[in-house]
VMD Tcl script that draws the C-alpha trace (Angstrom):
set ca {
  {65.21 -10.39 -102.14}
  {68.24 -9.27 -100.16}
  {67.98 -7.20 -97.03}
  {69.20 -4.03 -98.77}
  {66.38 -4.21 -101.32}
  {63.49 -4.36 -98.92}
  {65.07 -1.98 -96.39}
  {64.88 0.76 -98.99}
  {61.11 0.46 -98.81}
  {60.94 1.53 -95.16}
  {61.20 5.28 -94.69}
  {63.98 6.14 -92.28}
  {62.32 9.54 -91.91}
  {59.45 7.87 -90.04}
  {61.32 8.50 -86.79}
  {62.11 11.95 -85.43}
  {65.64 13.22 -85.88}
  {67.93 11.85 -83.23}
  {66.15 8.52 -82.76}
  {69.38 6.63 -83.42}
  {71.40 8.34 -80.69}
  {73.12 5.99 -78.24}
  {71.12 5.17 -75.13}
  {73.74 6.74 -72.90}
  {72.96 10.11 -74.49}
  {69.22 9.72 -74.00}
  {68.72 8.88 -70.35}
  {66.84 11.79 -68.76}
  {65.34 11.62 -65.29}
  {61.80 10.36 -64.81}
  {60.56 13.94 -64.37}
  {62.23 14.92 -67.64}
  {60.78 11.89 -69.42}
  {57.30 12.62 -68.15}
  {57.49 16.32 -68.92}
  {58.64 15.67 -72.49}
  {55.92 13.09 -73.11}
  {53.20 15.34 -71.71}
  {54.46 18.34 -73.68}
  {54.26 16.34 -76.93}
  {50.76 15.05 -76.17}
  {47.92 16.42 -78.34}
  {45.40 15.29 -75.73}
  {46.06 17.92 -73.06}
  {45.10 20.77 -75.40}
  {41.63 19.21 -75.80}
  {40.89 19.12 -72.07}
  {38.07 21.65 -72.46}
  {36.29 19.19 -74.75}
  {36.19 16.59 -71.99}
  {35.05 19.20 -69.47}
  {32.22 20.30 -71.80}
  {31.11 16.70 -72.22}
  {30.89 16.17 -68.46}
  {29.04 19.46 -67.96}
  {26.58 18.69 -70.77}
  {25.83 15.28 -69.24}
  {25.25 16.77 -65.78}
  {23.07 19.53 -67.27}
  {21.08 16.80 -68.98}
  {20.24 15.05 -65.72}
  {23.16 12.72 -65.03}
  {24.10 12.15 -61.40}
  {27.63 11.16 -62.40}
  {29.65 11.57 -65.59}
  {33.16 10.92 -66.81}
  {34.77 11.71 -70.13}
  {37.92 10.13 -71.55}
  {39.94 11.55 -74.40}
  {42.09 8.69 -75.68}
  {44.74 8.60 -78.39}
  {45.77 5.01 -79.15}
  {48.77 4.20 -81.36}
  {49.84 0.69 -82.26}
  {52.88 -0.37 -84.27}
  {54.18 -3.76 -85.32}
  {57.43 -4.39 -87.16}
  {58.06 -8.01 -88.14}
  {60.29 -10.20 -90.29}
  {60.12 -13.75 -91.57}
  {63.51 -15.30 -92.25}
  {65.38 -12.67 -94.31}
  {62.37 -10.63 -95.41}
  {60.47 -7.81 -93.76}
  {56.73 -7.86 -93.46}
  {54.70 -4.68 -94.02}
  {54.90 -2.34 -91.05}
  {51.55 -1.99 -89.29}
  {50.84 1.42 -87.76}
  {47.36 2.25 -86.49}
  {46.09 5.32 -84.68}
  {42.69 6.47 -83.46}
  {41.55 9.34 -81.29}
  {38.22 10.24 -79.79}
  {36.05 10.92 -76.77}
  {34.07 8.47 -74.66}
  {31.34 9.72 -72.31}
  {29.96 7.50 -69.54}
  {27.14 8.58 -67.22}
  {24.80 7.43 -64.48}
  {21.22 8.69 -64.75}
  {18.07 7.34 -63.08}
  {20.13 4.48 -61.67}
  {21.43 3.17 -65.01}
  {24.66 3.33 -67.00}
  {24.85 5.09 -70.36}
  {27.72 5.51 -72.82}
  {28.48 7.25 -76.09}
  {31.67 7.72 -78.10}
  {32.63 10.09 -80.91}
  {35.64 10.98 -83.05}
  {34.31 14.28 -84.41}
  {34.96 16.65 -81.50}
  {32.91 19.71 -82.45}
  {30.90 21.44 -79.73}
  {27.65 20.16 -81.23}
  {28.92 16.58 -81.48}
  {30.10 16.63 -77.85}
  {26.76 17.90 -76.54}
  {24.80 15.43 -78.67}
  {26.95 12.54 -77.44}
  {26.42 13.58 -73.82}
  {22.66 13.72 -74.38}
  {22.73 10.28 -76.01}
  {24.63 8.82 -73.05}
  {22.06 10.26 -70.63}
  {19.15 8.94 -72.71}
  {20.75 5.49 -72.75}
  {21.35 5.60 -68.99}
  {17.73 6.49 -68.29}
  {16.52 3.62 -70.45}
  {18.84 1.22 -68.66}
  {17.73 2.57 -65.28}
  {14.07 1.97 -66.18}
  {14.91 -1.56 -67.29}
  {16.68 -2.22 -63.98}
  {13.62 -1.04 -62.07}
  {11.25 -3.11 -64.21}
  {13.39 -6.22 -63.62}
  {13.77 -5.56 -59.91}
  {17.52 -5.15 -60.22}
  {19.47 -2.78 -57.94}
  {20.17 0.66 -59.36}
  {23.72 1.81 -60.04}
  {25.41 3.43 -57.06}
  {29.05 4.42 -56.81}
  {31.35 4.43 -53.82}
  {33.30 7.69 -53.53}
  {36.80 8.24 -54.88}
  {39.19 10.97 -53.71}
  {39.41 13.89 -56.13}
  {42.76 14.09 -57.91}
  {44.31 16.40 -60.50}
  {47.58 14.88 -61.62}
  {49.62 13.22 -64.37}
  {51.37 9.87 -64.70}
  {53.71 8.62 -67.42}
  {55.28 5.19 -67.90}
  {58.91 5.39 -66.74}
  {60.97 5.06 -69.90}
  {64.20 6.10 -71.54}
  {63.15 6.04 -75.21}
  {59.63 6.30 -76.62}
  {59.33 3.23 -78.90}
  {57.61 5.37 -81.53}
  {60.74 7.56 -81.72}
  {62.74 4.65 -83.14}
  {62.53 4.28 -86.90}
  {60.93 1.09 -88.26}
  {64.06 0.52 -90.35}
  {66.18 0.37 -87.18}
  {63.82 -2.14 -85.64}
  {63.72 -4.22 -88.80}
  {67.52 -4.32 -89.07}
  {67.76 -5.62 -85.52}
  {65.06 -8.22 -86.20}
  {66.83 -9.39 -89.35}
  {70.00 -9.97 -87.39}
  {68.09 -11.91 -84.74}
  {66.36 -14.03 -87.37}
  {69.64 -14.73 -89.17}
  {71.29 -15.99 -86.00}
  {68.41 -18.36 -85.30}
  {68.21 -19.51 -88.93}
  {71.93 -20.37 -88.91}
  {71.26 -23.25 -86.50}
  {71.33 -26.58 -88.32}
  {67.83 -28.00 -88.60}
  {65.98 -24.67 -88.32}
  {63.61 -24.06 -91.23}
  {61.63 -20.92 -90.42}
  {62.06 -17.89 -88.17}
  {59.56 -15.17 -87.34}
  {60.51 -12.16 -85.23}
  {58.78 -8.93 -84.34}
  {58.45 -5.93 -82.08}
  {55.08 -4.51 -81.05}
  {54.47 -1.19 -79.32}
  {51.36 0.49 -77.94}
  {51.09 4.09 -76.76}
  {47.93 5.04 -74.86}
  {47.54 8.77 -74.18}
  {44.50 9.36 -71.95}
  {42.84 12.30 -70.22}
  {40.05 11.53 -67.74}
  {37.67 14.21 -66.45}
  {34.99 13.27 -63.90}
  {32.03 15.09 -62.41}
  {33.63 14.48 -59.02}
  {36.29 16.99 -60.01}
  {39.17 14.70 -60.98}
  {41.33 15.49 -64.01}
  {43.98 12.87 -64.76}
  {46.33 12.82 -67.74}
  {48.26 9.56 -68.18}
  {50.51 8.15 -70.90}
  {51.19 4.42 -71.04}
  {53.90 2.79 -73.17}
  {53.82 -0.98 -73.67}
  {56.21 -3.07 -75.75}
  {56.42 -6.74 -76.67}
  {59.05 -8.91 -78.42}
  {58.30 -11.97 -80.52}
  {60.64 -14.69 -81.73}
  {59.38 -18.04 -83.01}
  {61.74 -20.62 -84.48}
  {60.50 -23.73 -86.29}
  {62.49 -26.87 -87.02}
  {61.26 -29.39 -89.60}
  {62.18 -33.04 -89.98}
  {61.42 -33.42 -93.68}
  {62.30 -37.10 -93.70}
  {59.77 -38.02 -91.02}
  {57.35 -35.19 -91.65}
  {57.53 -33.73 -88.15}
  {58.00 -30.17 -86.96}
  {58.46 -28.30 -83.70}
  {58.35 -24.61 -82.80}
  {59.99 -22.74 -79.96}
  {59.11 -19.22 -78.78}
  {61.42 -16.90 -76.94}
  {60.02 -16.46 -73.43}
  {60.64 -12.73 -72.92}
  {57.39 -11.06 -71.81}
  {55.62 -7.91 -72.90}
  {56.34 -5.03 -70.53}
  {55.22 -1.55 -69.54}
  {58.40 0.16 -70.71}
  {60.13 2.04 -73.49}
  {62.27 0.91 -76.42}
  {65.24 0.36 -74.13}
  {63.59 -2.82 -72.80}
  {63.55 -4.39 -76.28}
  {66.99 -3.03 -77.11}
  {68.59 -4.53 -74.00}
  {66.64 -7.78 -73.93}
  {69.40 -9.88 -75.45}
  {67.43 -11.42 -78.30}
  {70.51 -11.35 -80.53}
  {72.44 -13.48 -78.06}
  {69.49 -15.76 -77.33}
  {68.43 -16.42 -80.92}
  {70.73 -19.38 -81.59}
  {69.70 -21.00 -78.31}
  {66.03 -20.71 -79.23}
  {66.82 -22.41 -82.53}
  {68.70 -25.20 -80.77}
  {65.72 -25.69 -78.46}
  {63.41 -26.08 -81.45}
  {65.64 -28.75 -82.99}
  {65.99 -30.54 -79.66}
  {62.23 -30.42 -79.16}
  {61.72 -31.98 -82.58}
  {63.65 -35.08 -81.52}
  {62.48 -35.25 -77.89}
  {60.92 -38.37 -76.39}
  {57.14 -38.52 -76.13}
  {55.95 -38.24 -72.52}
  {54.54 -41.14 -70.51}
  {51.20 -39.94 -69.09}
  {50.21 -40.16 -65.45}
  {49.92 -38.22 -62.21}
  {53.26 -36.47 -61.81}
  {55.13 -33.75 -60.00}
  {55.51 -30.69 -62.22}
  {57.94 -27.85 -61.64}
  {56.58 -24.83 -63.51}
  {58.84 -21.98 -64.59}
  {57.48 -18.41 -64.33}
  {57.26 -18.31 -68.13}
  {54.65 -21.08 -67.90}
  {52.96 -20.45 -64.56}
  {51.90 -16.86 -65.30}
  {49.18 -18.01 -67.71}
  {47.85 -20.57 -65.22}
  {47.61 -17.76 -62.65}
  {45.77 -15.60 -65.18}
  {43.15 -18.20 -66.02}
  {42.65 -19.97 -62.68}
  {43.03 -17.06 -60.22}
  {42.84 -13.82 -62.21}
  {39.52 -14.33 -63.97}
  {37.71 -16.18 -61.14}
  {38.29 -13.26 -58.74}
  {36.72 -10.68 -61.08}
  {33.61 -9.74 -59.11}
  {31.30 -9.47 -62.12}
  {32.09 -13.09 -63.03}
  {31.58 -14.11 -59.40}
  {28.13 -12.48 -59.42}
  {27.20 -14.19 -62.69}
  {27.01 -10.89 -64.57}
  {29.89 -11.60 -66.98}
  {30.35 -14.86 -68.87}
  {32.16 -13.89 -72.05}
  {35.33 -15.79 -72.95}
  {35.32 -18.86 -70.70}
  {32.46 -18.16 -68.39}
  {31.76 -17.01 -64.87}
  {33.53 -18.25 -61.72}
  {33.52 -21.24 -59.39}
  {33.74 -18.76 -56.49}
  {30.79 -17.15 -54.70}
  {30.54 -13.90 -52.68}
  {30.16 -15.86 -49.44}
  {33.51 -17.59 -50.07}
  {35.43 -14.45 -49.12}
  {37.48 -15.07 -46.01}
  {36.17 -18.63 -45.77}
  {37.20 -20.72 -48.75}
  {40.62 -22.31 -49.01}
  {41.78 -22.54 -52.61}
  {45.47 -23.32 -52.10}
  {48.07 -24.58 -49.69}
  {49.29 -22.32 -46.89}
  {52.32 -21.47 -49.04}
  {50.15 -19.76 -51.65}
  {49.86 -15.97 -51.52}
  {48.55 -14.06 -54.52}
  {48.26 -10.29 -54.75}
  {46.62 -7.84 -57.14}
  {48.89 -4.89 -57.81}
  {48.39 -1.89 -60.10}
  {51.64 -0.31 -58.89}
  {54.07 -3.07 -59.93}
  {57.03 -1.70 -61.94}
  {56.84 -2.98 -65.51}
  {53.38 -4.49 -65.05}
  {51.20 -4.11 -68.12}
  {48.19 -3.20 -65.95}
  {50.15 -0.71 -63.87}
  {48.61 2.78 -63.81}
  {48.51 5.93 -61.76}
  {44.71 5.88 -61.63}
  {42.05 3.70 -63.23}
  {39.35 4.90 -65.64}
  {37.12 6.02 -62.75}
  {39.80 8.10 -61.07}
  {40.68 5.54 -58.39}
  {44.35 5.54 -57.41}
  {46.48 2.47 -58.12}
  {46.84 0.11 -55.17}
  {48.04 -3.32 -54.05}
  {45.91 -5.83 -52.15}
  {45.68 -9.52 -51.29}
  {43.48 -11.90 -53.26}
  {44.71 -15.13 -51.63}
  {46.53 -15.12 -48.30}
  {47.98 -18.32 -46.83}
  {45.87 -20.27 -49.32}
  {42.57 -18.61 -48.38}
  {40.45 -16.31 -50.57}
  {40.51 -12.80 -49.07}
  {39.89 -10.31 -51.89}
  {38.07 -9.42 -55.11}
  {38.75 -7.20 -58.10}
  {36.22 -4.34 -58.04}
  {35.10 -1.05 -59.58}
  {33.18 1.81 -57.93}
  {29.75 0.32 -58.61}
  {30.83 -3.25 -57.82}
  {32.16 -2.25 -54.39}
  {28.58 -1.28 -53.51}
  {27.39 -4.80 -54.36}
  {29.39 -6.29 -51.50}
  {29.19 -3.45 -49.01}
  {32.75 -2.19 -49.39}
  {33.45 1.51 -48.98}
  {36.05 1.89 -51.74}
  {36.87 0.50 -55.16}
  {40.00 -1.53 -55.83}
  {40.60 0.54 -58.97}
  {39.96 -2.10 -61.66}
  {38.05 -0.02 -64.24}
  {39.33 0.19 -67.82}
  {37.96 0.83 -71.31}
  {40.00 0.05 -74.42}
  {40.38 3.17 -76.50}
  {37.89 6.02 -76.45}
  {35.04 3.84 -77.72}
  {35.32 0.96 -75.25}
  {32.87 1.11 -72.35}
  {34.91 1.22 -69.12}
  {34.18 -1.82 -66.95}
  {35.96 -4.18 -64.57}
  {39.30 -5.43 -65.93}
  {42.07 -7.46 -64.38}
  {44.98 -5.84 -62.52}
  {48.42 -7.44 -62.35}
  {47.88 -10.64 -60.33}
  {50.99 -12.36 -58.99}
  {52.14 -15.31 -56.88}
  {54.45 -14.15 -54.11}
  {57.89 -15.76 -53.57}
  {58.44 -18.17 -50.72}
  {60.41 -17.15 -47.61}
  {62.90 -20.02 -47.91}
  {64.72 -18.42 -50.84}
  {64.65 -21.56 -53.01}
  {66.23 -21.44 -56.47}
  {64.90 -23.23 -59.53}
  {67.67 -25.77 -59.03}
  {66.47 -26.38 -55.46}
  {62.99 -27.27 -56.71}
  {64.40 -29.63 -59.33}
  {66.90 -31.21 -56.93}
  {64.09 -31.93 -54.45}
  {62.01 -33.74 -57.09}
  {62.44 -37.50 -57.42}
  {60.31 -38.00 -60.52}
  {58.67 -35.19 -62.46}
  {58.71 -32.74 -65.36}
  {60.11 -29.22 -65.64}
  {57.91 -27.02 -67.86}
  {58.81 -23.66 -69.38}
  {57.03 -21.27 -71.73}
  {53.49 -20.71 -72.87}
  {51.67 -23.36 -74.88}
  {48.06 -24.28 -75.56}
  {45.44 -24.11 -72.83}
  {41.79 -24.79 -72.09}
  {39.56 -24.05 -69.10}
  {35.90 -24.70 -68.35}
  {33.05 -22.21 -67.98}
  {33.59 -21.75 -64.25}
  {37.39 -21.42 -64.41}
  {37.73 -24.69 -62.51}
  {38.89 -27.63 -64.66}
  {41.82 -26.79 -66.89}
  {44.62 -28.02 -69.14}
  {47.89 -26.23 -69.95}
  {50.87 -27.07 -72.09}
  {54.20 -25.25 -72.51}
  {57.18 -24.62 -74.76}
  {59.86 -26.97 -73.44}
  {59.68 -29.98 -71.15}
  {62.45 -31.81 -69.32}
  {62.16 -35.08 -67.50}
  {63.31 -34.95 -63.85}
  {64.79 -38.12 -62.35}
  {66.36 -38.23 -58.89}
  {66.72 -34.47 -58.76}
  {68.30 -34.02 -62.19}
  {67.12 -32.94 -65.64}
  {67.68 -36.05 -67.74}
  {66.16 -35.67 -71.21}
  {63.83 -33.41 -73.21}
  {60.21 -34.47 -73.65}
  {57.39 -33.53 -76.00}
  {53.60 -33.95 -76.26}
  {53.17 -32.72 -72.66}
  {50.14 -31.07 -71.07}
  {49.03 -31.01 -67.45}
  {45.46 -31.17 -66.17}
  {43.92 -30.33 -62.79}
  {41.17 -28.34 -61.17}
  {41.94 -25.01 -59.56}
  {41.52 -26.13 -55.94}
  {43.52 -29.36 -56.27}
  {46.25 -27.65 -58.27}
  {46.91 -24.77 -55.88}
  {46.44 -27.01 -52.83}
  {49.20 -29.29 -54.14}
  {51.75 -26.44 -54.24}
  {54.52 -27.55 -51.85}
  {57.57 -25.54 -52.98}
  {57.86 -21.96 -54.23}
  {60.99 -20.18 -55.42}
  {62.46 -17.24 -53.55}
  {62.56 -13.55 -54.47}
  {65.56 -14.03 -56.77}
  {63.52 -16.30 -59.05}
  {60.52 -13.96 -59.44}
  {59.72 -12.97 -63.05}
  {56.90 -11.16 -64.84}
  {54.89 -12.64 -67.69}
  {51.93 -11.11 -69.45}
  {49.87 -10.35 -72.52}
  {48.44 -7.49 -74.56}
  {45.39 -9.63 -75.34}
  {43.28 -10.32 -72.24}
  {39.81 -10.43 -73.79}
  {36.49 -9.72 -72.13}
  {33.06 -8.27 -72.82}
  {30.68 -7.73 -75.70}
  {31.59 -5.82 -77.79}
  {34.98 -7.41 -77.26}
  {37.74 -5.43 -75.56}
  {41.38 -6.28 -74.84}
  {43.27 -5.38 -71.67}
  {47.01 -5.60 -71.09}
  {47.97 -7.43 -67.90}
  {51.02 -8.98 -66.24}
  {51.44 -11.84 -63.80}
  {54.58 -12.28 -61.75}
  {55.69 -15.46 -60.04}
  {58.68 -17.56 -59.04}
  {58.94 -21.20 -60.17}
  {56.70 -23.47 -58.12}
  {56.06 -27.20 -57.69}
  {52.68 -28.92 -58.03}
  {51.05 -32.29 -58.61}
  {48.98 -32.67 -61.78}
  {47.69 -35.23 -64.25}
  {50.11 -35.21 -67.18}
  {48.66 -36.30 -70.52}
  {50.25 -37.14 -73.86}
  {48.91 -34.80 -76.53}
  {50.03 -37.16 -79.28}
  {52.18 -34.71 -81.14}
  {49.50 -32.03 -81.48}
  {51.28 -29.52 -79.22}
  {54.74 -29.35 -80.72}
}
mol new
graphics top color blue
foreach p $ca { graphics top sphere $p radius 0.5 }
foreach p [lrange $ca 0 end-1] q [lrange $ca 1 end] { graphics top cylinder $p $q radius 0.2 }
display resetview
């Protein structure tokens, strides 16, 4: 099927009139962007529903209540080679009510927003909270207490130029087809998959403290995977584009340069197919930001979630090797290593104005000069460790996800020397340069781990000499971060991230970013035997 045939099956009318205007004609100020987004929101007009839910919960005996109206929209447009895949567009809207009563948490969620349904849901949440409070007492567990949060009535909207849902799927598909064609034109490339994903999260939070917060988040992600096949030898290799997901509008995807990069990604896949298999051993590894962000996520991000530290969360790779008494005492990296949590970082997927408990976004240290100095907390968790304020890490996916502790943007800070990537490579006598996200594994305390990547280059006497394959590096968290002896400067800092940070039962996904410069470590490099191509 030619492109014209399948393009006729995508309705150009799916986007509002004017969605194809040049970017230069659609660049309003942030205030204009925010005002337009808020004016179009159907959530604000239902604010009284959230207020009624909170009042009904308090009338029913709750000591605290919050209600979240959430409209979630998700879109994915994708192509494979010269064909479009069906456009995926999902939307759901509803109300989630969370309460504290008799020292326990309770939660209920509904999509039917009649007065009766709202009151019944509030009563159900209170009943659940009382049952949980009784169970806590019977088990001798501490009752739920919340640290205070300043009252706020405000709005916050992702800075953006173009709402990604205002761009017609046909326009996105045409761009993806061009990208795929450029990659497929590379000799040796057999398959190409490309896609654009977008998420819009429109949320109104009302709390019994008096806060009312309306926020709109726009998140977008590109995808480009090129596969080369050696049919004579039966081998294959795939290469992903390394551009990250971002808190942004359509303009980020439009200006990303995937058209220009597509052929290079294809060439990388072919080169990877014919690369030399790595010699295993303890080696110096220089990790690009496109690889290191995931290692940060797994080895620092999750272990500093306070519920995992306390042994109260073990879903998806366990608890934590850290303990509450480690704060301010335990060294987990070299003195060069500084990692911060930051819910204010521009473009960060976990960047917000306020969290789902009404706590304002903030930035704080997790690791300073190699030493553990901070946790990720919510309003009830702060009480566990005697802190007077939450770090603002509460989030529930959609209206029906129970809000609980979720990861903020966690990032490695650049070094003061201003090193470039070339400086790190030039200073390495014998090692491997690793880029991109590959397979990974980590134990149930977030301690022993293994990570791979997308591309690997041998370093000899300060130069990149030849491509490698079958590479993965192993270490434990303490040894790995303690071996860090060079970190790139501010000019090398890049964000990585994911829409799919999983946690909890029932399962929820959180979007989160991790920034870092390239950095140099010592690790045990293994040969994966061709399984990680």
